[in-house]
N, C-alpha and C positions, 0 to 999 in steps of 0.2 A: 303423820308420824312425828313424834317429838324428837328433839335433838338427843335427849337422854336415851330414847329407844334406839336411835341410829347408832349412838356410841356403844350401847349394849350389844346390838347385833354385830357391829364391826369387831368388837372385842371377841365375841364368840366365834366369829368366822376366822379371825386371825389365830385364835387358839387352836381351832381345828386344823388350819393350814400348817401351823408349826408342828402340831402333833403328827400330822401325816408326813411332813418333811423329815422329821426325826425318825419315823418308822422306815421310810423308803431309803434313807441314808445307810441303814443297817444298824444304827445305834440301838434301835428297839427291835429285837428279833421276834420271829413268829412263835418260837417255842415257849410254852408256859408249862409249869408242872401240871401233869394230868391232861395236857392237850398237845398233840403233835403239831409242828409248824410246817409251813409250805416247803421250807428248805430242809426239813428234818426227815430222817428215814421213818416210815410208818411203824407204829408199835401196836401189837395186839390186834384188836379189831379195826383199828383205824387204817384204812387203805391209802388215803390221800387227803391232804389238806392244801388249800390254795385260796387266794383271793381272786374273785371273778375279774375284777379290774383293779390294778394296783395304782393307777393314776387317773381317777375319774375327773371329768371336766367340771366338777362342782364340789362344793365343800362338804356336803352331808349326804349319806346314803342310808336308807332304812326300809324295812318291811319288804323283804325279798320273797320271791316265789320261784319255783322251778317245776318244769314239766319235761317228760320224755316224749318226744314226738317220733314220727316215723323216720325222721332224718337225723335225730340226735337230741341233745338237751338244749333247752331254752330257759333262760333266767330273766326275771324282771324285778324291778324295785322302784321306789320313788327317790328322786335325787334333785337337789337344788341347794340354795344357800342355807336353808334350815327348814325343818318341818313347819308346815302351815304357810310358808311364804308363797306368794303368787307365782314365783318362778319355778316351783317344784313341778316336775313332770314325771312321766313314766318312761323308764329306760329299759332297754332289752339288749341282752347279749346272747349269742348262740355258740354252742360248742361243736366243732366240726370233727371231733374224734381226736384232735391233737391239742387244740387250745381254744380259749374263749375269744370271740371276736371283740372288736372295739364296741363300746356301748352306743346305742342309737336311741334318741328320744322318739317314741312312737305315739305319745299322747300328751296333751297339755290341757290346761283349763281355760283356754281362750273361748269366750262366749260370742258366737257370731251375732253381730248386730248390736252388741252391748258395749263394745270397746272396753272390755274388762276381762281380766284373767284371774282365775281362782287356782288354788293349790290342788294338785292331784294326790291321792292317797291309796294305800293298801291294794296294790295289784294282786290278782289271783289268776294264775295260768292253769288251764285244764285242757287235756287232749281227750275228747270223747272217743268211743270206739268207732264212730263214723263221723264224717264231717270235719270242718276245719278246727285248728287250734283256737281256743277261746282265751281272751284276756279281759277279765272283769277288773274294774277299778272305780274309784269314787272321785268326785269333783265337788268342791265347795269350800266355804270359808272355815268350816269346822266340822268335827264328827257329828255334832248335833244338827247340822243343817246341810250336810252333803247329799248327793244323789248318786245313783248307780249308773255306770256306763259300761259298754261292751264294744270291743273290736275283735276281728277275726282274721286269721291268717291261713291261707290254703297252701302255703309253701314252707311250713316249718318255722315261721317267725321272720322270714326275709322281708315280706311286705305285708301290709295290714289294710283292712277295710276302713272305710269312714266310720267314725264313732257313732254308736247308737245309744240314746238315752233310754234306760229301762223305764217301765211303767211306774206311775206314781205309787209309792208304797213298797216298791220292789228295789232292793239294794244290791241283789246278787250275793255271792259268797263274800262275806264281810272281811275275812282275813285268811281263812284256811280253805284248802282245796275241797270242792264238792265230791260226792261219790256218784257213780252211775249205777242205778238199780238194775236188776235182771231184765226188767221190761223197757229199759232205755231211759227211764226217768232220771233226771239230774236232781239230786237232793243236796241243797246248800244250807250251811249254817250261817245265819245272819243275826244282826242285832241292831238296836237303836240306842241313841244317847240323848234324845230330846226330852224324854219324860222319865228320867231315871235310866239306869243301864238295864236293858231287857233283851232277852234272847228270843228269837223266833226262827222258824225254818221256812225255806222257800223251795218250790219244786216246779219243774217244767219238763216237757218231752221235746225231743228233737223236732224242729230246729231251734228250740229254746226261745220261742217268741212269746208264748202265753204262759204266764207264771201264776202260781197260787202261793199263798203264805198262811202259816198258822197264826193263831193268836199268840201273844207273849207267853213264854214258858215260866216266867218268874215275874214277881211284882215290881222288882227294883228295890223293894224294902227288905224282903227276906234275904236276897242276894243281889248285889249290884254286879251283874254278870254280862259279859259280851264275848264276842269272837269264838263261838263254839268250833271245836274240831270233832270230826265224825269217825266212829269206828263201827263198821257193819259186821258184827260177829256172825250173823246169819241173815238171810234175806229179810226176815221179819224182826230180828233182834238187833237193834241199833242203839248205840250209846253216843252221847255227846259229852265232851269235857270242856269246861269254860274257864276263862280268866275271870277273876272276881276282885272286888274291893275288900273282901273279907279275909284276905291273906291265905286263902285255900283255893284249890281247884275244885269246882263244883261239877255235878253230873246230872243228867237225866237219861232215862231209858225209854225206848219205844218197843212194843211187841207187835206192831202192825205195819212195819215198814216205814215208820216216820210220820204217820198221820196223826197219832196222838202220843202224848208223852207223860211220863211219871212226874210227880213233883220234884223240883230241884233239891238236891241235898249235897252236903260237903263230902269230899273224899278225904283220905288221910294225907294227901300230898299238899305241900305248901305252894303258895303263889304270891309273888310280890306285886300284884296288879300289873302283870306283863303277859304278853302273848305266849301261847303254847301251840304245839302241833303234834298230831298223832297219825300213825299209819297202821293199817292192818297188814301184817306180813304174809307172804305166801304160805308159810307153815302154820298159819292160824293165830300166831301170837300178836299182841299189840305192842307197838313201840311208841314211846312218848318222849318228846324233846321239850324241856322246860327249865326254868330257873328253880332249883330246889332250895328255896329260901323264902321266908315271909317278907323280906325287905331287900331292896337293891336288885341289880340285874347281873350279878355274878354270885355263884357259879352258873354255868349252863350244863345241864345234865341230860342223860338218856336213861330212861327206865323201861322195863319190859314186863308184860303181864300175859299170863295164859288165858285169862278170862275178863280182863278189863277192870278187875276189882282188887286183886292182890298184886301189888307192884313190887318189882325187884330192882335194886340198883344195878346199873349196867356199865355206864361210862361217864366220865367227866370231860366235856369238850373244852371248857374254859374254867379257870378258877383264879385268875389274877384280878386285881382291882380294875374297874371299868364297866362299861355296858356291853353285854353280849346277850342279845335279845331277839324277839320276834322271829323264831325259827319257822321254817317250812321243811317238811320231810315227805319223801316219796320213796317207794321201792321200785327199782328199775326191773326191766324184763330179765336181766341176768342175775337177779337176786340181791344185788348190792343196794344199800340204802344211801340216798343222797340227802344231805342236810345243808340248807343255806340259812344264814342268820346275819344280823347286824353286828359289826365289829366296831365298837366305840363310836358309833354314828358316823364313822369315816368311810368304811368299806363294807363290802359284802363278802363273807367267807363261805367257802364251799368245802364240806367234809364228806368223804365217802367212807362208809362203814360196812364191814362184813358182819351181818347179824349172827351168823353161825359161830363167830369167834368171841362174842360178847360173854364175859365172865359175870354171871349173875350172882347177886348177894341179897339176902333178906333185908327188908327195911321194917323192923318192928315199930309199930306205931308211926310209920312214915319217917323214921329217922334214917338219914343216909349213912351207910356203913362202908 
């Protein structure tokens, strides 16, 4: 590493540390127009906002995930000096019904026998209907050369198994939570970045050891697409929405339970080449969390659709300058929606939403109103 690189990294880390200190001191509040803060009374559909950890033991936090287990909520994200640095590991915090626990590093990129450590990336938590809590993640020098890993927890995230490397060509859910099909099959959205940005799907049955994958659903030239999020409108009717380099969210549809897929096409929704997340609600509607902008990573928005095609504006979670990105969304058993996302690359924010109270507004031609 050159001296110039060292100076650049040191400057970036000092900037993050100063920004975090400024925030914690109270000079920078949590409240932003259109978004409730952790210390502010909830407004409208927003039930609660908070940071999962206000004083993490590392400079940068990114790419969070959340799951509801039989014992409560568990969140995970990657944290370290900065994205791609070898010290970046996977950190987990648990919610006991009153507060989040201190974060614990549960995975790192140390390679046995190689005397080398790689960065960890993009954790994805999932609680199947039976069996342990699953935590998928990636390890490697870059997204074009990483590989898939899996650890399991039989006690709601308190302790974890030894890491398992997934089979060659299988990466696991690349960014968003998988879905469990009626027959117990786990369907995961995945993607590769080594020969253009291309989406594919992976599937396995319990105990999720033998995986299959589809061919790429796009060429990388029509759309540079990655990180699909899945909406199962019916057992056989499944939609994926994808992040792209083309400034729009793209989609594909399957009419046979995710085995074959339609050609990828653009939706009316913008995308600034940033992660998105969607969940199918208990009432049959689809809820999408994304940056409604073709550039930048603010604002961060919620849209709702009755059919996955016509989307309505629902809520603005963040609209101030900065990065608010890489959301994950789930609906809990009590009907409330839980969203976690990156807050300025410093912290992970957790927002609880009551979807019944969302005030929906039309978005003609994809324009936020």
